[in-house]
DSSP file (Angstrom, degrees, kcal/mol; ACC not computed):
  #  RESIDUE AA STRUCTURE BP1 BP2  ACC     N-H-->O    O-->H-N    N-H-->O    O-->H-N    TCO  KAPPA ALPHA  PHI   PSI    X-CA   Y-CA   Z-CA
    1    1 A X              0   0    0      0, 0.0     2,-0.1     0, 0.0     0, 0.0   0.000 360.0 360.0 360.0 134.1   -0.6   14.0  -28.2
    2    2 A X     >  -     0   0    0      1,-0.1     4,-2.4     4,-0.0     5,-0.1  -0.344 360.0-111.5 -83.3 166.5   -3.8   12.5  -29.5
    3    3 A X  H  > S+     0   0    0      1,-0.2     4,-2.2     2,-0.2     5,-0.1   0.883 118.3  54.3 -64.5 -37.4   -7.2   12.6  -27.8
    4    4 A X  H  > S+     0   0    0      2,-0.2     4,-2.0     1,-0.2    -1,-0.2   0.895 108.6  48.1 -61.8 -43.6   -7.0    8.8  -27.3
    5    5 A X  H  > S+     0   0    0      1,-0.2     4,-2.9     2,-0.2     5,-0.2   0.918 109.4  53.6 -61.8 -41.9   -3.7    9.1  -25.6
    6    6 A X  H  X S+     0   0    0     -4,-2.4     4,-2.6     1,-0.2    -2,-0.2   0.920 109.4  47.7 -59.8 -42.6   -5.0   11.8  -23.4
    7    7 A X  H  X S+     0   0    0     -4,-2.2     4,-2.2     2,-0.2    -1,-0.2   0.864 111.3  50.2 -66.0 -34.6   -7.9    9.7  -22.3
    8    8 A X  H  X S+     0   0    0     -4,-2.0     4,-2.3     2,-0.2    -2,-0.2   0.933 111.3  49.5 -66.4 -44.5   -5.6    6.7  -21.6
    9    9 A X  H  X S+     0   0    0     -4,-2.9     4,-2.6     1,-0.2    -2,-0.2   0.932 111.0  50.7 -57.3 -46.7   -3.3    9.0  -19.5
   10   10 A X  H  X S+     0   0    0     -4,-2.6     4,-2.5     1,-0.2    -1,-0.2   0.917 110.8  46.9 -60.1 -45.0   -6.3   10.3  -17.6
   11   11 A X  H  X S+     0   0    0     -4,-2.2     4,-2.1     1,-0.2    -1,-0.2   0.847 110.9  52.8 -69.8 -31.5   -7.6    6.8  -16.8
   12   12 A X  H  X S+     0   0    0     -4,-2.3     4,-2.0     2,-0.2    -2,-0.2   0.898 110.5  48.6 -68.8 -39.6   -4.1    5.8  -15.7
   13   13 A X  H  X S+     0   0    0     -4,-2.6     4,-2.8     2,-0.2     5,-0.2   0.935 109.3  51.1 -59.2 -48.0   -4.0    8.8  -13.4
   14   14 A X  H  X S+     0   0    0     -4,-2.5     4,-2.6     1,-0.2    -2,-0.2   0.909 110.1  50.6 -58.5 -45.3   -7.4    7.9  -12.0
   15   15 A X  H  X S+     0   0    0     -4,-2.1     4,-2.5     1,-0.2    -1,-0.2   0.903 111.9  47.3 -60.0 -42.6   -6.3    4.3  -11.3
   16   16 A X  H  X S+     0   0    0     -4,-2.0     4,-2.6     2,-0.2    -2,-0.2   0.897 111.6  49.7 -70.8 -36.2   -3.2    5.5   -9.5
   17   17 A X  H  X S+     0   0    0     -4,-2.8     4,-2.4     2,-0.2    -2,-0.2   0.907 112.6  48.8 -65.2 -40.2   -5.2    8.1   -7.4
   18   18 A X  H  X S+     0   0    0     -4,-2.6     4,-2.4    -5,-0.2    -2,-0.2   0.947 113.6  45.4 -65.2 -46.6   -7.7    5.3   -6.5
   19   19 A X  H  X S+     0   0    0     -4,-2.5     4,-2.5     1,-0.2    -2,-0.2   0.901 112.9  52.0 -62.3 -40.7   -4.8    2.9   -5.5
   20   20 A X  H  X S+     0   0    0     -4,-2.6     4,-2.7     2,-0.2    -2,-0.2   0.926 110.4  46.8 -62.2 -46.5   -3.1    5.7   -3.6
   21   21 A X  H  X S+     0   0    0     -4,-2.4     4,-2.6     2,-0.2     5,-0.2   0.897 111.9  51.3 -58.9 -44.9   -6.2    6.6   -1.6
   22   22 A X  H  X S+     0   0    0     -4,-2.4     4,-2.9    -5,-0.2    -2,-0.2   0.933 111.6  47.5 -59.6 -46.6   -6.8    2.9   -0.9
   23   23 A X  H  X S+     0   0    0     -4,-2.5     4,-3.0     2,-0.2     5,-0.2   0.944 113.0  47.3 -61.7 -51.2   -3.2    2.5    0.4
   24   24 A X  H  X S+     0   0    0     -4,-2.7     4,-2.4     2,-0.2     5,-0.2   0.941 114.5  46.3 -59.2 -48.2   -3.3    5.6    2.6
   25   25 A X  H  X S+     0   0    0     -4,-2.6     4,-2.8     2,-0.2     5,-0.2   0.932 114.8  47.6 -60.9 -46.8   -6.6    4.6    4.1
   26   26 A X  H  X S+     0   0    0     -4,-2.9     4,-1.2    -5,-0.2    -1,-0.2   0.905 111.8  50.4 -60.5 -40.8   -5.4    1.0    4.7
   27   27 A X  H  X S+     0   0    0     -4,-3.0     4,-1.7     1,-0.2    -1,-0.2   0.900 112.0  46.6 -66.3 -38.7   -2.2    2.3    6.2
   28   28 A X  H  X S+     0   0    0     -4,-2.4     4,-2.3     1,-0.2    -2,-0.2   0.908 109.9  54.5 -65.9 -41.7   -4.2    4.6    8.6
   29   29 A X  H  X S+     0   0    0     -4,-2.8     4,-0.7     1,-0.2    -1,-0.2   0.739 106.9  52.6 -65.8 -21.3   -6.5    1.7    9.4
   30   30 A X  H  < S+     0   0    0     -4,-1.2    -1,-0.2    -5,-0.2    -2,-0.2   0.885 112.0  44.8 -76.9 -40.0   -3.3   -0.3   10.3
   31   31 A X  H >< S+     0   0    0     -4,-1.7     3,-1.5     1,-0.2     4,-0.3   0.852 101.5  64.9 -75.3 -36.8   -2.2    2.5   12.6
   32   32 A X  H 3< S+     0   0    0     -4,-2.3     3,-0.4     1,-0.3     4,-0.2   0.909 105.6  42.3 -58.4 -49.9   -5.5    3.2   14.5
   33   33 A X  T 3X S+     0   0    0     -4,-0.7     4,-2.5     1,-0.2    -1,-0.3   0.270  77.3 116.5 -86.2  17.5   -5.9   -0.2   16.2
   34   34 A X  H <> S+     0   0    0     -3,-1.5     4,-2.6     1,-0.3     5,-0.3   0.915  77.2  46.8 -56.1 -49.0   -2.2   -0.6   17.2
   35   35 A X  H  > S+     0   0    0     -3,-0.4     4,-2.3    -4,-0.3    -1,-0.3   0.906 113.6  48.5 -61.9 -40.0   -2.9   -0.6   20.9
   36   36 A X  H  > S+     0   0    0     -3,-0.2     4,-1.9    -4,-0.2    -1,-0.2   0.878 109.9  51.9 -61.2 -40.2   -5.7   -3.1   20.6
   37   37 A X  H  X S+     0   0    0     -4,-2.5     4,-0.7     2,-0.2    -2,-0.2   0.942 112.6  45.3 -65.1 -49.2   -3.6   -5.4   18.4
   38   38 A X  H >< S+     0   0    0     -4,-2.6     3,-1.4     1,-0.2    -2,-0.2   0.928 111.8  51.7 -61.0 -45.5   -0.8   -5.4   21.0
   39   39 A X  H >< S+     0   0    0     -4,-2.3     3,-2.0     1,-0.3    -1,-0.2   0.841 100.3  66.7 -63.5 -34.8   -3.3   -5.9   23.9
   40   40 A X  H 3< S+     0   0    0     -4,-1.9    -1,-0.3     1,-0.3    -2,-0.2   0.704  86.1  68.4 -57.5 -24.2   -4.7   -8.9   21.8
   41   41 A X  T << S-     0   0    0     -3,-1.4    -1,-0.3    -4,-0.7    -2,-0.2   0.571  94.5-153.6 -76.7  -2.4   -1.5  -10.8   22.3
   42   42 A X    <   +     0   0    0     -3,-2.0     2,-1.1    -4,-0.2    -1,-0.2  -0.425  57.1   8.8  75.3-143.9   -2.3  -11.2   26.0
   43   43 A X  S    S+     0   0    0     -2,-0.2     2,-0.3    -3,-0.1    -1,-0.1  -0.670  82.8 140.4 -84.0  95.3    0.3  -11.6   28.6
   44   44 A X        -     0   0    0     -2,-1.1    -2,-0.0     1,-0.1     5,-0.0  -0.878  55.4 -82.3-131.8 163.7    3.6  -11.0   26.8
   45   45 A X     >  -     0   0    0     -2,-0.3     4,-2.1     1,-0.1     5,-0.1  -0.157  35.4-115.2 -66.1 162.2    6.8   -9.3   27.9
   46   46 A X  H  > S+     0   0    0      1,-0.2     4,-2.2     2,-0.2     5,-0.1   0.857 116.9  56.1 -63.1 -36.2    7.2   -5.5   27.6
   47   47 A X  H  > S+     0   0    0      2,-0.2     4,-2.3     1,-0.2    -1,-0.2   0.921 108.1  46.9 -63.0 -43.1   10.0   -6.0   25.1
   48   48 A X  H  > S+     0   0    0      2,-0.2     4,-2.7     1,-0.2     5,-0.2   0.880 110.1  53.9 -66.7 -35.3    7.7   -8.1   22.9
   49   49 A X  H  X S+     0   0    0     -4,-2.1     4,-2.6     2,-0.2    -1,-0.2   0.927 109.8  47.4 -59.1 -44.8    4.9   -5.4   23.2
   50   50 A X  H  X S+     0   0    0     -4,-2.2     4,-2.6     2,-0.2    -2,-0.2   0.886 112.2  49.8 -65.6 -41.2    7.4   -2.8   22.1
   51   51 A X  H  X S+     0   0    0     -4,-2.3     4,-2.5     2,-0.2    -2,-0.2   0.901 112.7  45.9 -63.7 -45.6    8.5   -4.9   19.1
   52   52 A X  H  X S+     0   0    0     -4,-2.7     4,-2.6     2,-0.2     5,-0.2   0.917 113.2  50.2 -66.2 -43.1    4.9   -5.6   18.0
   53   53 A X  H  X S+     0   0    0     -4,-2.6     4,-2.6    -5,-0.2     5,-0.3   0.946 112.4  47.9 -58.8 -46.7    4.0   -2.0   18.4
   54   54 A X  H  X S+     0   0    0     -4,-2.6     4,-2.7     1,-0.2    -2,-0.2   0.940 114.9  44.7 -56.9 -51.2    7.1   -0.9   16.3
   55   55 A X  H  X S+     0   0    0     -4,-2.5     4,-1.9     2,-0.2    -1,-0.2   0.846 112.7  49.9 -63.7 -37.3    6.4   -3.4   13.6
   56   56 A X  H  X S+     0   0    0     -4,-2.6     4,-2.1     2,-0.2    -1,-0.2   0.931 115.9  43.3 -72.6 -42.9    2.6   -2.6   13.4
   57   57 A X  H  X S+     0   0    0     -4,-2.6     4,-2.7    -5,-0.2     5,-0.3   0.893 111.9  54.0 -65.3 -39.0    3.3    1.1   13.2
   58   58 A X  H  X S+     0   0    0     -4,-2.7     4,-2.2    -5,-0.3    -1,-0.2   0.893 109.3  47.6 -65.8 -36.3    6.1    0.7   10.7
   59   59 A X  H  X S+     0   0    0     -4,-1.9     4,-2.4     2,-0.2    -1,-0.2   0.928 113.4  48.2 -66.9 -43.6    3.9   -1.3    8.4
   60   60 A X  H  X S+     0   0    0     -4,-2.1     4,-2.1     2,-0.2    -2,-0.2   0.905 112.7  47.0 -64.5 -39.7    1.1    1.2    8.6
   61   61 A X  H  X S+     0   0    0     -4,-2.7     4,-3.1     2,-0.2     5,-0.2   0.900 111.0  53.4 -66.9 -41.6    3.5    4.1    8.0
   62   62 A X  H  X S+     0   0    0     -4,-2.2     4,-2.7    -5,-0.3    -2,-0.2   0.931 109.6  47.0 -58.1 -45.2    5.0    2.3    5.1
   63   63 A X  H  X S+     0   0    0     -4,-2.4     4,-2.2     2,-0.2    -2,-0.2   0.922 113.4  48.6 -65.0 -43.5    1.7    1.7    3.4
   64   64 A X  H  X S+     0   0    0     -4,-2.1     4,-2.9     2,-0.2     5,-0.2   0.932 112.0  50.0 -59.7 -46.5    0.7    5.4    3.9
   65   65 A X  H  X S+     0   0    0     -4,-3.1     4,-3.0     2,-0.2     5,-0.2   0.917 109.5  50.0 -61.8 -44.1    4.0    6.5    2.5
   66   66 A X  H  X S+     0   0    0     -4,-2.7     4,-2.4    -5,-0.2    -1,-0.2   0.937 114.2  44.9 -57.7 -46.8    3.7    4.3   -0.6
   67   67 A X  H  X S+     0   0    0     -4,-2.2     4,-2.2     2,-0.2    -2,-0.2   0.934 116.1  46.3 -65.4 -45.3    0.2    5.6   -1.3
   68   68 A X  H  X S+     0   0    0     -4,-2.9     4,-2.8     2,-0.2    -2,-0.2   0.910 113.1  49.8 -64.2 -44.8    1.2    9.3   -0.7
   69   69 A X  H  X S+     0   0    0     -4,-3.0     4,-2.7    -5,-0.2     5,-0.3   0.927 111.6  47.9 -59.9 -48.8    4.4    8.9   -2.8
   70   70 A X  H  X S+     0   0    0     -4,-2.4     4,-1.6    -5,-0.2    -1,-0.2   0.898 113.5  47.9 -56.4 -43.4    2.4    7.4   -5.7
   71   71 A X  H  X S+     0   0    0     -4,-2.2     4,-2.6    -5,-0.2    -2,-0.2   0.946 114.4  46.1 -65.6 -48.1   -0.2   10.1   -5.5
   72   72 A X  H  X S+     0   0    0     -4,-2.8     4,-2.7     1,-0.2     5,-0.3   0.885 111.1  49.0 -68.2 -40.4    2.4   12.9   -5.3
   73   73 A X  H  X S+     0   0    0     -4,-2.7     4,-1.1     1,-0.2    -1,-0.2   0.853 115.1  47.1 -71.5 -28.7    4.6   11.7   -8.2
   74   74 A X  H  < S+     0   0    0     -4,-1.6    -2,-0.2    -5,-0.3    -1,-0.2   0.893 115.4  45.4 -75.2 -37.8    1.4   11.3  -10.4
   75   75 A X  H  < S+     0   0    0     -4,-2.6    -2,-0.2     1,-0.2    -3,-0.2   0.924 126.3  28.5 -69.1 -43.6    0.1   14.8   -9.4
   76   76 A X  H  < S+     0   0    0     -4,-2.7    -1,-0.2    -5,-0.2    -2,-0.2   0.533 124.6  47.1 -98.3  -9.0    3.3   16.7   -9.8
   77   77 A X  S  < S-     0   0    0     -4,-1.1     2,-0.3    -5,-0.3    -3,-0.1  -0.063  82.3-111.1-106.6-149.9    4.9   14.4  -12.5
   78   78 A X    >   -     0   0    0      3,-0.1     3,-2.0    -2,-0.1     7,-0.3  -0.988  15.1-127.6-148.9 142.2    3.7   13.0  -15.7
   79   79 A X  T 3  S+     0   0    0     -2,-0.3    -5,-0.1     1,-0.3    -6,-0.0   0.514 114.3  60.4 -67.3  -1.1    2.9    9.4  -16.7
   80   80 A X  T 3  S+     0   0    0      4,-0.0     2,-0.5     5,-0.0    -1,-0.3   0.462  84.5  95.8 -98.2  -6.3    5.2   10.1  -19.6
   81   81 A X  S <> S-     0   0    0     -3,-2.0     4,-2.3     1,-0.1     5,-0.2  -0.720  70.2-144.8 -87.7 125.4    8.1   10.8  -17.2
   82   82 A X  H  > S+     0   0    0     -2,-0.5     4,-2.3     1,-0.2     5,-0.1   0.840  99.3  55.2 -61.8 -30.6   10.4    7.8  -16.7
   83   83 A X  H  > S+     0   0    0      2,-0.2     4,-2.9     1,-0.2    -1,-0.2   0.941 108.1  47.9 -69.5 -46.6   11.1    8.7  -13.1
   84   84 A X  H  > S+     0   0    0     -6,-0.3     4,-2.4     1,-0.2     5,-0.2   0.934 114.3  47.3 -58.6 -46.1    7.3    8.8  -12.2
   85   85 A X  H  X S+     0   0    0     -4,-2.3     4,-2.4    -7,-0.3     5,-0.3   0.893 111.5  50.9 -61.9 -40.2    6.9    5.4  -14.0
   86   86 A X  H  X S+     0   0    0     -4,-2.3     4,-2.7    -5,-0.2     5,-0.3   0.949 111.9  47.3 -60.2 -50.1    9.9    4.0  -12.1
   87   87 A X  H  X S+     0   0    0     -4,-2.9     4,-2.5     1,-0.2    -2,-0.2   0.929 113.3  47.5 -60.4 -46.8    8.5    5.1   -8.8
   88   88 A X  H  X S+     0   0    0     -4,-2.4     4,-2.2    -5,-0.2    -1,-0.2   0.903 114.2  46.3 -62.3 -42.5    5.0    3.8   -9.5
   89   89 A X  H  X S+     0   0    0     -4,-2.4     4,-2.3     2,-0.2    -1,-0.2   0.877 113.1  48.6 -72.0 -36.3    6.3    0.4  -10.6
   90   90 A X  H  X S+     0   0    0     -4,-2.7     4,-2.4    -5,-0.3     5,-0.3   0.902 108.8  54.5 -72.1 -36.6    8.8    0.0   -7.7
   91   91 A X  H  X S+     0   0    0     -4,-2.5     4,-2.1    -5,-0.3    -2,-0.2   0.945 109.3  48.7 -57.1 -46.5    5.9    0.9   -5.3
   92   92 A X  H  X S+     0   0    0     -4,-2.2     4,-2.3     1,-0.2    -2,-0.2   0.914 109.5  51.9 -58.5 -44.4    3.9   -1.9   -6.9
   93   93 A X  H  X S+     0   0    0     -4,-2.3     4,-2.7     1,-0.2    -1,-0.2   0.910 110.1  46.7 -63.1 -41.8    6.8   -4.3   -6.5
   94   94 A X  H  X S+     0   0    0     -4,-2.4     4,-2.5     1,-0.2    -1,-0.2   0.865 111.0  53.9 -71.2 -32.0    7.3   -3.6   -2.8
   95   95 A X  H  X S+     0   0    0     -4,-2.1     4,-2.8    -5,-0.3    -1,-0.2   0.922 109.4  47.6 -63.7 -40.7    3.5   -3.9   -2.3
   96   96 A X  H  X S+     0   0    0     -4,-2.3     4,-2.7     2,-0.2    -2,-0.2   0.927 111.5  50.6 -63.2 -44.2    3.6   -7.3   -3.9
   97   97 A X  H  X S+     0   0    0     -4,-2.7     4,-2.4     1,-0.2    -1,-0.2   0.917 112.9  46.1 -59.1 -42.9    6.6   -8.3   -1.8
   98   98 A X  H  X S+     0   0    0     -4,-2.5     4,-2.7     1,-0.2    -2,-0.2   0.877 110.0  53.1 -66.1 -38.9    4.7   -7.2    1.3
   99   99 A X  H  X S+     0   0    0     -4,-2.8     4,-2.6     2,-0.2    -2,-0.2   0.909 109.6  48.8 -62.5 -39.7    1.6   -8.9    0.3
  100  100 A X  H  X S+     0   0    0     -4,-2.7     4,-2.2     2,-0.2    -2,-0.2   0.940 111.8  49.8 -62.7 -47.5    3.5  -12.2   -0.2
  101  101 A X  H  X S+     0   0    0     -4,-2.4     4,-1.0     1,-0.2     5,-0.2   0.916 113.1  46.0 -55.8 -45.4    5.1  -11.7    3.3
  102  102 A X  H  <>S+     0   0    0     -4,-2.7     5,-2.9     1,-0.2     3,-0.4   0.896 110.6  53.2 -68.0 -38.4    1.8  -11.1    4.8
  103  103 A X  H  <5S+     0   0    0     -4,-2.6    -1,-0.2     1,-0.2    -2,-0.2   0.867 112.6  44.8 -62.9 -34.9    0.2  -14.1    3.0
  104  104 A X  H  <5S+     0   0    0     -4,-2.2    -1,-0.2    -5,-0.2    -2,-0.2   0.657 131.0  15.2 -84.7 -15.6    3.0  -16.4    4.3
  105  105 A X  T ><5S+     0   0    0     -4,-1.0     3,-1.7    -3,-0.4    -3,-0.2   0.550 128.8  21.1-119.7 -91.5    2.8  -15.0    7.9
  106  106 A X  G > 5S+     0   0    0      1,-0.3     3,-1.8    -5,-0.2     5,-0.3   0.790 114.5  62.9 -60.0 -34.4    0.0  -12.9    9.4
  107  107 A X  G 3 <S+     0   0    0     -5,-2.9    -1,-0.3     1,-0.3    -4,-0.1   0.606  89.1  71.8 -72.2  -9.0   -2.7  -13.9    6.9
  108  108 A X  G <  S+     0   0    0     -3,-1.7    -1,-0.3    -6,-0.4    -2,-0.2   0.462  86.0  87.1 -85.2   1.5   -2.4  -17.5    8.1
  109  109 A X  S <  S-     0   0    0     -3,-1.8    -4,-0.0     2,-0.2    -3,-0.0  -0.288  94.3-109.4 -86.1-179.2   -4.1  -16.4   11.4
  110  110 A X  S    S+     0   0    0     -2,-0.1     2,-0.7     4,-0.0    -3,-0.1   0.370  81.0 116.7 -90.2   2.6   -7.9  -16.3   12.0
  111  111 A X    >>  -     0   0    0     -5,-0.3     4,-1.7     1,-0.2     3,-0.6  -0.654  55.2-154.1 -84.0 111.6   -7.9  -12.4   12.0
  112  112 A X  H 3> S+     0   0    0     -2,-0.7     4,-2.0     1,-0.2     3,-0.3   0.891  89.8  54.4 -52.2 -53.8  -10.0  -11.2    9.0
  113  113 A X  H 3> S+     0   0    0      1,-0.3     4,-1.1     2,-0.2    -1,-0.2   0.860 110.9  49.1 -55.4 -34.2   -8.3   -7.7    8.5
  114  114 A X  H <> S+     0   0    0     -3,-0.6     4,-0.6     1,-0.2    -1,-0.3   0.857 107.3  53.3 -72.4 -35.3   -4.9   -9.5    8.3
  115  115 A X  H  X S+     0   0    0     -4,-1.7     4,-0.5    -3,-0.3    -2,-0.2   0.830 110.0  49.1 -66.9 -30.8   -6.3  -11.9    5.8
  116  116 A X  H  X S+     0   0    0     -4,-2.0     4,-2.7     1,-0.2     3,-0.3   0.752  91.7  82.2 -75.2 -24.3   -7.5   -8.9    3.7
  117  117 A X  H  X S+     0   0    0     -4,-1.1     4,-2.8     1,-0.2     5,-0.2   0.886  90.6  45.2 -55.3 -51.1   -4.1   -7.2    3.8
  118  118 A X  H  X S+     0   0    0     -4,-0.6     4,-1.9    -3,-0.2    -1,-0.2   0.878 114.4  51.2 -60.7 -35.2   -2.4   -9.2    1.0
  119  119 A X  H  X S+     0   0    0     -4,-0.5     4,-2.4    -3,-0.3    -2,-0.2   0.930 112.4  45.2 -65.2 -45.1   -5.5   -8.8   -1.2
  120  120 A X  H  X S+     0   0    0     -4,-2.7     4,-2.5     2,-0.2     5,-0.2   0.935 113.6  48.5 -62.8 -47.8   -5.6   -5.0   -0.6
  121  121 A X  H  X S+     0   0    0     -4,-2.8     4,-2.2    -5,-0.2    -1,-0.2   0.874 112.3  49.8 -58.7 -36.4   -1.9   -4.6   -1.2
  122  122 A X  H  X S+     0   0    0     -4,-1.9     4,-2.5    -5,-0.2    -2,-0.2   0.895 109.3  51.8 -71.8 -40.3   -2.1   -6.6   -4.4
  123  123 A X  H  X S+     0   0    0     -4,-2.4     4,-2.3     2,-0.2    -2,-0.2   0.913 110.6  47.8 -57.9 -46.5   -5.1   -4.6   -5.7
  124  124 A X  H  X S+     0   0    0     -4,-2.5     4,-2.3     2,-0.2    -2,-0.2   0.920 111.0  51.6 -63.6 -43.7   -3.2   -1.4   -5.1
  125  125 A X  H  X S+     0   0    0     -4,-2.2     4,-2.6     1,-0.2    -2,-0.2   0.915 110.3  48.7 -55.7 -45.9   -0.2   -2.8   -6.9
  126  126 A X  H  X S+     0   0    0     -4,-2.5     4,-2.9     2,-0.2     5,-0.3   0.903 109.5  51.8 -62.6 -41.2   -2.2   -3.8   -9.8
  127  127 A X  H  X S+     0   0    0     -4,-2.3     4,-2.7     1,-0.2    -2,-0.2   0.915 111.6  48.2 -61.8 -43.2   -3.8   -0.4  -10.0
  128  128 A X  H  X S+     0   0    0     -4,-2.3     4,-1.5     2,-0.2    -2,-0.2   0.914 114.3  45.2 -62.1 -45.5   -0.3    1.2  -10.0
  129  129 A X  H  X S+     0   0    0     -4,-2.6     4,-0.8     2,-0.2    -2,-0.2   0.934 117.3  42.5 -68.6 -45.4    1.0   -1.1  -12.7
  130  130 A X  H >X S+     0   0    0     -4,-2.9     4,-1.4     1,-0.2     3,-1.0   0.940 114.8  51.5 -66.1 -45.2   -2.0   -0.8  -15.0
  131  131 A X  H 3< S+     0   0    0     -4,-2.7    -1,-0.2    -5,-0.3    -2,-0.2   0.787 108.7  50.8 -62.2 -24.8   -2.2    2.9  -14.4
  132  132 A X  H 3< S+     0   0    0     -4,-1.5    -1,-0.2     1,-0.2    -2,-0.2   0.628 117.2  39.7 -87.0 -11.3    1.5    3.4  -15.2
  133  133 A X  H <<        0   0    0     -3,-1.0    -2,-0.2    -4,-0.8    -1,-0.2   0.477 360.0 360.0-108.8  -7.2    1.1    1.5  -18.5
  134  134 A X     <        0   0    0     -4,-1.4  -123,-0.1    -5,-0.1  -122,-0.1   0.553 360.0 360.0 -70.4 360.0   -2.3    2.8  -19.6
């Protein structure tokens, strides 16, 4: 392996680690305000509160999982390993799908953090893609 290739791999890893940390932090930031988010819906049925709570937690955990998975496959794998590359690229795809879903639904509200969500998911996806081809 040449010095140039090693530098490119190193930069790819850095991009993936940055994306992973952003995803984990964003996922945790999703989880922390769950009660406040549910309360923000005002007077709704207990069943609706449970569904919103479940969905809010599920999305937060999913984002944390994607970030942690990308971090771990990069740390314990190699960017030359086809499985590592597959996991990173599939993580990017699901983040883009989630970003599109959020853009078409929640981001159409006036709530700023939800408007940021598709942007953050897309940035992480781009970091994963570029990092996996660098």
